[in-house]
Structure formats: structure tokens, C-alpha cells
N, C-alpha and C positions, 0 to 999 in steps of 0.2 A: 504494500500500500504506500503510495508516494506521499512525501511530506507536504507537498503543495495541496493535495487533496484534503489532508487532515487540517491544514491551515484554513482552507476554504470552508470546511464544516464549522470550525470554531468561530469563524468570522461571520457566519450566516446570521441574519436577524433573529434576535430573541433566543440564541442558542442556549445560554445558561438557564433561562427561564423554562425552555422546552425540556431540557435535560432534567431539571428539578421536578417539573410537573409530571412528566412521563414516569420518572422513577417513583414518585410518591403515589401515583395512580397504581402502579404495579404493587407497591408495598401495601397499600390499603386494601386493594381487591384481594390480594393473596392472603392477607391476615384474616379475612372473613369468609371468603368463598369455600375453603375446605371444610368449614365448620357450620355453614349456614343450614345445610340439610339436617345436621345433628341437632342444632338448636331447635329447628321447627318441629322435628319429630320427637326428640327426647325432652325438650323443655316446654314447647307450646302444645304438645299433645297431638300433633298431626299424624296421619297415616301416610305411607309412601304415596298413595294415590292422591290424597288431598293436597299434599305438598307439591306433587306433580301438577295438579290443576292450578295451584297458586302460581307456580313458575310459568306455566303455559299462558295464563291470563296476563301475567306481567310482561311476558315476551311479546304478546300481541299488542299491548299498549305501547311497549317500547318500540316496536316496529313502526307503528303509526306516528308516534311522536318524533322519533329520530329522523324519519323520512321528511316530515314537515320542517323540522329544524335544519336538516341538511339542505333542502331547497332554499329555505330562508337565508341560510348563511352564504349561498352562492348568488343571491339576487337582491336581498333587502337589508339584512342586519349584519353587523360586524361579527366575525367569528369569536372575537374576544368576549363580547357580551354574552353570546350563547354559551361559551365554555364556562364562564363564571356562573351563569344561571344553572347549568347542569350540575356543577360541583356543589353549589349550595343546596340543590334539590337532593343530592346524594347524602349530604350531611343530615338533612331533615329526616330522610328515610331511616338512617341508623339510629337517630335519637328516638324516633317513634317505635322502632323495633325493640329498643332497650326498655321502653316504658310499658309496652302492651304485649300480651300473649293471646288475646282473643283472635280466633281465626279470621273472622270477617274484617276486623280492624286491620290486621296484618295484610289481608288480601287487598284492601283498599289502598293502604300505604304503599305496598309493593307495586301495585298496578300504576299508581299515579307518580309517586316520587322516584321509585327505582326505574319506572318507565321513562321518565325524563332523563334520569342519570345515564341511561344507555347511550345517549347521544354524546356524552363527554369524550369517549374514546375516539370515535370517528372524527369529531370536530377538532380535537387536539392534533390528530394526524393530518387532517386537512389543513389546519393552520401550519403544521410543519411543512407540508407540500408548498404552501404559499411562500414560506421562508426560504426553502430550498430553491424555488424558482427565482427568487430575488437575489440569490447568492451567485458566486462565481463558479459553482459546481457545474460541470458539463452534463449534458443530457444523459450520456452513457453511464455516468457515475451517480446519477440521482437515485436509482433504486438501491444502490449500496449505501448512500447517505441515509435513506429512509430506514434501511435495515439496522444501521448503527443506532439511530434514534430508538427504533423498536427494541434494540438490545437493552436499553436502559429500563424498559418496562420489565423485561426478564430479570434485570438486576434487582428490582424490587421484590421479585418472587423468591429470591434467595433467602432473604431474611424474614419476609412477611409471614409465611406459614409457621415458622418457629416462634415468632413474636406472638402470633395468634394463639398457638398452643400453650405458651407460657401464661398468657393473660387468662385463658379459660381454666387452666389447671390451678393457678394460684389464686385467682379471683373468681370471675364468672363471665358469662356472656354480656351482662349488663355493662361492665367496665370495658370490655372489648369494643362493643358498639359505640360507646360514648367517646372513647379515645380515637376511633376511626372517624367519627363525626367531626371531632375537633380538628383532625388532620385535614379533612376536606375543606373546612373553613379556612385553615391556614394556606392551603394550596390556592384557593380562590382569591385570597388576598395577594399572594405572589403574582398570580395571573393579572389581577387588576393593576398592580404596580408596574410589572415588567413587560407584559404582552403589548404589542402594538396593535392599533385599530386599523388593520388593512382594509382599504376600500374594496368593495366587492368586485370592482373591475379588474382586480388582479387575478381573479379566478375565472371570470367569464369574459371573453373577448366581446367588445361592443359590436363588432361587425358580424357576429354569428348568433344565430337563433339558438335558444336552449334546446337540448336534446329532448325529443319526445320519448320518454322512458318506455311507454307501452310498445311502440314500434321497435325501439332498440332491443328490448328484452325478447321480442318474438323472433329475432334472427336466430337461426339454428345453432350457430357457434356460441352465441351469447347465452341462449337458453340452456345449452348443455353445460356451460361453465356455471351458471346459476344453480342448475340441478345438482351438479357435482358438489358444490360447496354447501348446498342445503343438506344433502345426504350426510356429508361429513359433519355438519353442525348438529344434526339429529343425533348421530353417534356420540359426538363430543358432549352434548347436553345430557344424554342418558348416562354416560360414563361419569360425568362430574357429579351428578346427583347421587348415584348409587355407590361410587367408589368409597367415600368415607364410611358409609353404612356397611359395605362389604368388608372393608378393612378392619373395622372395630368389632363387628359381630361375627362374621364368618371366620376371619383369620385372627381374631382376638388381639388386634393391635391397639395401642393407646394413642392419645392425642399427640404426644410428643413424637412418636414414630410416624404418625400421619403427617405431621409438619415436616419432618425430614424427607418424606417421600416427595412432597411437592417441591421442596428446596433443591433436591438432587436434580430434578428436571430443569430448574432454572439455571443451575450451575453449568450443566452440560449444554444448555441452550445458548448461553452467552457467546462462546466461540463459534458455534454453528451459525449464528446470525451473520457474522462476518463472512464465514465460508460460503453461505448461500448467496450473499450479496456479490461476492467475487465470482461464484459460479454463474450468476445471472448474466455476467458479461461474456462468458465463454460458451455456455450451453444454451440450448433453446428453452424458452420459458415452459413449454409443454413438458419437456423431460424433467425439469426441476419439480413441477407439480406432481408428476407421476411418482417420483421418488418419495415425496411426502406422503402420498396416498398409500403406497406399498408399506411404508413404515407404520402407518396407522393400522393397516390390516394385521401386521405382525404383532403390534402392541396389544390389540384386543385379543388376539389368539393366546398370547402369554397369560393374560388376565383370566381368560376363560378356563385355562388349564392349571393355574397356579394354586398351590396349597401351602406356599411358604412366603413369608413377608420378604425374605432376602431376595427371592426371585423377582419380586415386584420392584425392588430397588434397581436391579439391573435392567429391568424393562423400561425404566424411565429414560434410558438412552434413546430408545425407539420413539418415545413420546416427544423427547426434545427435538429429534430430527423432524418429526411430523409438524410440531408446533412452529419451529423456526421457519419452515417452508410455507405451510398453510396460512399461518397468522402473520409471519414476517414478510415473506415475498408476496403473499396474497394481496396485501394492501396495494403494493406497487403494481401488481398484475391488474387489478381493477382500475387503478388510476390511469393505466395505459389505455384501457378501453374507453374512458371518457376524459381525455387529457385536458379539455377545456373547462370541466366542471369537477374539480377535485373533491369538493364537499359532497356533491351528489354521488360521485364514484365511490368514495370511502364509505358513505352511508349505505350504498348499494351492497358493498362487500359486507359491511356490518349487519345489514338486514338479512343476508343469507344466514347469518348466525342467529338472528332473532327468530326468523321463520323456523329454522331447525330446532331452536330451543323451545319455541311454543309448542311444537309437536313432540319433542323429546321428553318434556315433563310428564305428559299424560301417558305416553308409551312406556317410559321407564317404570312409572308407578304401576301400570297394568301388568307388565311382564314380570316385574319383581314380585308383585302380589300373587300372581298365578304360579310362577315357576321358580322363584327365588332370585337372589341377587346375582349369582354367577351367570344365570341365563341371559341377563342384560348384556353382558360382554360378548356373548355369542351373537346376539342381535346386532350389536355395534359392529362386529367384524363383518357380518353379512351386509350391512349398510355400506361399509367402507369398500367391500368388494363390488357392490353395485355402482358406487361412485367411480371406482377404478375402471369398470367396464364402460360406463357412459363416456367418461373423459377420454379414455384411450380410443374407443371406437369412433367417436365424432372427429377427433383430431386425425385419425387414420384416414377417414373419409375426406377430410379437408386436404390432407397432403396428396391424396390420390387425385382430387379435383385439380389442384394446382399443377401437378405433373401433366395431366391431360391438356390443360389449357396452355401450358408452356410448350407442349409438343405441337400445338396448332400454329404457334408463332413462326 
């Protein structure tokens, strides 16, 4: 990696503020996500199915809200204002989760406040895209720059799960949620002070009409990409909901060991983010995504067969490969599809996760209730195989079409 490239990244607008915000987002999310299903089921008295319904409804609201905010950030309002709004909403959600255990109250809080909060991740990275485009970073190096920023999100995941497990073990969920809520308020303050209010014309060129998303998504190649990422998201959602329960009940692990499990993924993921960014300049983007999907299939296969906690620790290498590609390069991949509207593109990528998660909650609750936690990982592997088939088949057809058209020239 050349020194000039690193200097260009450091000199990009709002670099320090972006690094801090992205790292703290990773830290806060990772401190709570591994334990949220445990809290809802063990403390709030939910069943796996009712928790799945809560998550599904939340994801539906998050999908609608983040789409509206994504379009607004590309056309009307500054991304800075929207980012601050979503961060404060997240803080409010955790405060209310700390104070209430009634299912319907938590359902409303989750749908509204967490629904708004889901826009924070795509908006921060859309803001990062704006900053990168205003820097001296060349077009070929911009995906690598995005992956380096995404790496700081993974950096937060190294310490977050362990911090969360310590707070839950020594204190309780109440203190965990309040501390995370305070963290989001602090991050919103940093964003208010250090983020710049980019005019929307930086994202959408004045001489071009906004993309009609309906027509755009009906294109065969685009719809196949969306379908692929939705299937992967369903599998990821099902796994994230069931993994803590499977780990603590079926394999009898404790909260601290669960925290280590998630931290290992982040540690391995950090160097892989850079590797994937470098690979994106040398390999085809299709090949990179295929590698990530194959790693996903193997990861769920290990979980479906595992009877040892130690084996799951080793399996996190596969998870890190998958996450660093699907989540790391996936953002740049979607932004290349809609280069003139990074807010909409990043939200479109994020919404594949929301759609998948809205389905994954109910499916995981139903499957685990009928067949047990381990069967969920079999279902996740099946979904990943379907995603691999769709993505591989459609891209093979596209390559064949290109060769035929080239032969006619």
C-alpha cells in the first residue's frame, strides 16, 4: 500500500470524525447485539417466536424509514442532520429498553426508535463516500478506502462483545443499555461538532435525473444481486438471533465465552478488510463475492455439525472472510451500481439486510421452535447455497451474453 494513498485517506474531509464515529458504532452495536436475544427471552419473558416477530416488525419499519431517509439525504436534507437524528433515536431506544420489559412496549420502541436507528449505518457510509469523492483518492482506490473505513467498524467489534459480557455479568442489562445510550449521545455530539454539512449536490449531479428504483431493480442482473444479498441476510439474521441461545443452552457456554466468540471474528476480520480491498483491484468483483458466499456456506455447515465450543472459535475465520466481503466490499459493490446516488445505493444495500432480517426473525423462531436451535444453521446453509446458485448462474449467463455479443463485432 503506497504512502501517498495513506496520506490521501488521512487528509480526506472529516477523516478523524468518521474514524471515531464508525469505531464507536461498531463498539456499541457489538456490546449489545450478542446479548439482545438473551435479554428479550431470559429477562423480558419472550419466546423465540415472539422475539422473532418483534425483530421482523422492527426490520420492516427500519426498511421503510431508512429508505425514506436515504432518498432525503440525496435530495433534500444534509446527511449530517440525518446521522445525528438516527444516533439520538438509537440512544432513546436503549434507554426505553432499560426501563421497560412489557412486550408491547418493547415492540413499539423497537419498531419506531430502532427502526430509525437502522439508517445510521448506511448514512455514515454514504457520508464517507461523499468525503472520499472530495479527496485526492483515485477512483480505483476508492473501494479500498471504503474498506479501510469499514475496518474501523470491525475494530469496535473486538472489544464490544467482551465489554458487553462484563457489564451483564457484573451488573445487569439495565446498566449495559444505559451506558450504550450515553455512548450514542456522545457520538452524536462529535458528529454535530466535526461533521461537515455537505450540500446534496455532491451526491446527485444536477444534470441527471434521479434513478427510478423500480425500473432499476427489475433489471435481471440487479434483481439477482438483490436476491442474493437478501438470501444471505435471511441466513445472517437467523444465525444472529439463534447463535447466543444455541451457544449458552445447547453447548452450555457462558456470557464471557460468547463475547470472545464475537471478538475473534472481529480480530480476524481486520486484516481481511484490507486484503479484500486490495483484491478488488486485481480480481473481478463477481469472484470476490463468490468467495464470500462459499465461506458463508462452510461456516453454517460447521455450526450445524459442531458439538464443541472450541470448534466454533475456529469457525469464526470463515465468518470473518464472509463478513469482510459481504459487508465490507458489498457497500462499494452497491455504490458502483448507483454511483450518482451514494445515499440511495448504500441504503439499497442496507435494505437487503433489512428485508432479510424481517423474514429471518419469524423463520428462525418457527424453525427453532419446531426442530431446535441446531436446525436453524442447516436452514442458513441451505439459504446460502441458494444465494450461491443464483449469483453464480446469473453472472455465468451474463458472461456468456457478453462473449456472444463480442463475437458479432
